[in-house]
C-alpha positions as CSV (number, residue, x, y, z in Angstrom):
1,M,205.0,157.6,127.9
2,Y,207.1,155.6,130.4
3,T,210.3,153.8,129.7
4,L,211.2,150.6,131.7
5,H,215.0,150.1,131.6
6,Y,215.3,146.3,132.2
7,V,217.4,143.1,132.3
8,P,215.5,139.9,131.7
9,D,214.4,138.1,134.9
10,W,215.7,140.8,137.1
11,A,213.6,142.9,139.6
12,S,212.4,144.9,136.5
13,L,210.1,142.0,135.8
14,A,207.8,142.9,138.7
15,V,207.3,146.4,137.1
16,R,206.9,144.9,133.6
17,L,204.2,142.5,134.8
18,T,202.3,145.3,136.5
19,L,202.5,147.5,133.4
20,E,201.2,144.7,131.2
21,E,198.5,143.7,133.6
22,F,197.0,147.1,133.7
23,D,197.6,148.0,130.0
24,I,199.8,150.9,130.9
25,P,201.6,152.2,127.9
26,Y,205.5,151.9,128.1
27,K,208.6,151.3,126.1
28,A,211.1,148.7,127.1
29,A,214.7,149.5,127.0
30,L,217.0,146.5,127.3
31,I,220.2,147.2,129.4
32,D,223.3,145.5,127.9
33,N,224.8,143.8,130.9
34,D,227.8,142.5,129.0
35,S,229.0,146.1,128.1
36,N,228.7,147.4,131.7
37,E,226.0,149.8,130.6
38,R,224.8,149.9,134.2
39,D,228.1,151.7,135.0
40,S,227.6,154.4,132.4
41,A,227.1,158.0,133.5
42,A,223.7,158.1,131.8
43,F,222.4,155.1,133.7
44,R,224.0,156.1,137.0
45,K,222.1,159.4,136.6
46,M,218.8,157.4,136.7
47,S,219.9,154.8,139.2
48,P,222.8,155.9,141.4
49,L,224.0,152.4,142.3
50,G,223.5,151.1,138.8
51,L,220.6,148.9,139.9
52,V,217.8,147.7,137.7
53,P,215.0,148.6,137.2
54,A,215.3,152.3,136.3
55,F,212.0,153.9,135.2
56,S,211.7,157.1,133.1
57,T,208.5,159.1,133.6
58,P,207.2,162.5,132.6
59,D,207.9,163.5,136.2
60,G,211.5,162.3,136.1
61,D,213.5,159.2,136.4
62,M,213.0,156.7,139.1
63,C,214.7,153.7,140.6
64,E,214.0,151.1,143.3
65,T,211.3,148.5,142.5
66,L,209.2,149.2,145.5
67,A,209.1,152.9,144.8
68,I,208.2,152.4,141.2
69,L,205.3,150.1,142.2
70,L,204.0,152.5,144.8
71,W,204.2,155.3,142.4
72,L,202.3,153.4,139.8
73,G,199.7,152.5,142.3
74,D,199.1,156.2,143.0
75,R,198.6,157.0,139.4
76,H,196.8,154.0,137.8
77,E,193.5,152.6,138.9
78,G,193.7,149.0,140.2
79,V,197.5,148.7,140.6
80,S,196.9,149.1,144.4
81,P,194.1,150.2,146.7
82,V,193.7,153.9,146.5
83,P,194.9,156.0,149.5
84,S,191.4,156.5,150.7
85,S,190.5,152.9,150.7
86,Q,190.0,150.9,153.9
87,E,192.3,148.3,152.3
88,R,195.2,150.6,151.8
89,A,196.8,150.1,155.2
90,A,196.8,146.3,155.0
91,Y,198.2,146.6,151.5
92,L,201.0,148.8,152.4
93,K,201.8,146.6,155.5
94,W,202.2,143.5,153.5
95,L,204.0,145.1,150.6
96,L,206.7,146.4,153.0
97,F,206.7,143.1,154.8
98,I,207.4,141.3,151.6
99,N,210.0,143.7,150.7
100,N,211.8,143.8,154.1
101,S,211.5,140.2,155.1
102,I,211.7,138.3,151.8
103,H,213.3,140.5,149.2
104,N,216.1,141.8,151.3
105,N,216.9,138.4,152.6
106,I,216.9,137.0,149.1
107,L,219.7,139.3,148.4
108,S,221.7,137.8,151.3
109,L,220.7,134.3,150.1
110,F,221.7,134.8,146.5
111,H,224.8,137.1,147.2
112,P,226.1,136.3,150.7
113,E,229.5,138.0,149.6
114,R,227.7,141.3,149.8
115,V,227.0,141.1,153.5
116,S,229.6,138.7,154.9
117,S,233.1,137.4,154.4
118,A,233.7,134.3,152.3
119,S,234.4,132.2,155.5
120,C,230.8,133.0,156.7
121,A,229.0,132.6,153.3
122,N,227.2,129.4,154.2
123,E,226.0,130.6,157.6
124,T,224.7,133.8,155.9
125,M,222.9,131.9,153.4
126,Q,221.2,129.5,155.9
127,N,220.3,132.4,158.2
128,A,218.7,134.3,155.3
129,R,216.9,131.1,154.1
130,A,215.5,130.5,157.6
131,Q,214.2,134.1,157.8
132,I,212.6,133.8,154.4
133,Q,210.8,130.6,155.3
134,V,209.4,132.1,158.4
135,A,208.2,135.1,156.3
136,L,206.6,132.9,153.6
137,G,204.8,130.8,156.3
138,I,203.3,134.1,157.6
139,V,202.2,135.1,154.2
140,D,200.7,131.7,153.5
141,S,198.7,131.9,156.7
142,M,197.6,135.4,155.9
143,L,196.3,134.1,152.5
144,M,194.6,131.1,153.9
145,N,192.8,133.0,156.7
146,S,192.1,136.3,155.3
147,E,191.9,136.0,151.5
148,P,192.4,139.8,151.0
149,S,191.0,141.3,147.8
150,W,194.4,142.8,147.0
151,M,196.0,139.2,146.9
152,N,193.6,137.7,144.4
153,A,194.8,136.2,141.3
154,E,191.6,137.0,139.5
155,K,192.0,140.6,140.1
156,P,195.7,141.0,140.9
157,T,197.6,144.1,142.2
158,A,201.3,145.0,142.0
159,L,201.8,143.2,145.2
160,N,200.8,139.8,143.6
161,Y,203.5,140.2,140.9
162,Y,206.2,141.4,143.2
163,L,205.8,138.3,145.4
164,G,205.4,136.2,142.2
165,L,208.8,137.4,141.0
166,L,210.5,136.7,144.4
167,M,209.0,133.2,144.6
168,R,209.9,132.6,141.0
169,W,213.6,133.2,141.7
170,M,213.6,130.6,144.7
171,N,211.5,128.0,142.9
172,G,214.0,128.2,139.9
173,F,217.0,126.8,141.7
174,E,217.7,123.0,141.8
175,A,216.2,121.3,144.9
176,T,219.7,120.7,146.2
177,H,220.7,124.3,146.1
178,P,220.5,126.2,149.4
179,A,218.7,129.1,147.5
180,H,215.8,126.7,146.5
181,I,212.7,127.4,148.5
182,S,209.6,125.7,146.9
183,S,206.3,127.5,146.8
184,R,204.7,123.9,147.2
185,D,205.6,124.1,150.9
186,Y,203.1,127.0,151.1
187,P,199.9,125.7,149.7
188,S,197.8,128.9,149.6
189,L,200.7,130.8,148.0
190,H,201.4,128.1,145.5
191,T,197.7,128.0,144.4
192,L,197.8,131.8,144.0
193,L,200.9,131.7,141.9
194,Q,199.5,128.9,139.7
195,K,196.5,131.0,138.8
196,L,198.6,134.2,138.5
197,E,201.0,132.6,136.0
198,K,198.1,131.8,133.6
199,R,197.0,135.5,133.3
200,P,197.7,137.2,129.9
201,A,200.2,139.6,131.5
202,A,202.3,136.8,132.9
203,C,202.1,134.8,129.6
204,K,203.2,137.9,127.5
205,C,206.1,138.7,129.8
206,A,207.2,135.0,129.9
207,E,207.3,135.1,126.1
208,L,209.0,138.5,125.9
209,E,211.8,137.6,128.4
210,G,212.1,133.8,127.6
211,L,211.0,132.7,131.1
212,G,209.1,129.5,130.5
213,E,205.4,128.8,130.6
214,T,205.1,128.2,134.3
215,I,206.6,131.5,135.1
216,F,206.2,131.5,138.9
217,T,205.9,127.8,140.1
218,N,208.3,125.9,137.8
219,P,210.3,128.5,136.0
220,T,213.2,128.7,133.7
221,L,215.7,131.1,135.2
222,V,217.5,133.4,132.6
């Protein structure tokens, strides 16, 4: 049995969505953010920087969203193309592209103080925003022109839910906020997310974490 250590609407949601989609048994352990549980010795042993998610497995504890999703894909059918599949290379390429070009820049967009001084915060956010928009345009074009099987809302992989989570966060800000980037500006991606948020796994996670009915395209941020 796995244990997902989570905070509602944090990166742990990508893992939870994947676990629910593929009916992978797990226990959910809510992290008490108000009591600084992430700074405890027990949690830091699982996740050295105190980041969420942490993931306990029979093979040991894990952290880092991308590592967990890759690990699940190697052990559970359907989560990702198998290593021997001809689709594996493209899947890994785009999974890493989304992590490096979107997720990493989201961190700078949402938390500019982590990478720059206060006097440069606005420039940092605008730069991150521009890079995310370029990356989303590339993803949208890929979806429109290639329609890969591993980015299909009728038969999703972990990559779908990872991207859905990231887009959820940006869709959730008010339109006037610099961190707001609307999926509506990327028609193929938006259509994918509309279908994805109707799946039973998305609906269940939305209910469990109080995330609103349109979990990806018109979300309620926690």
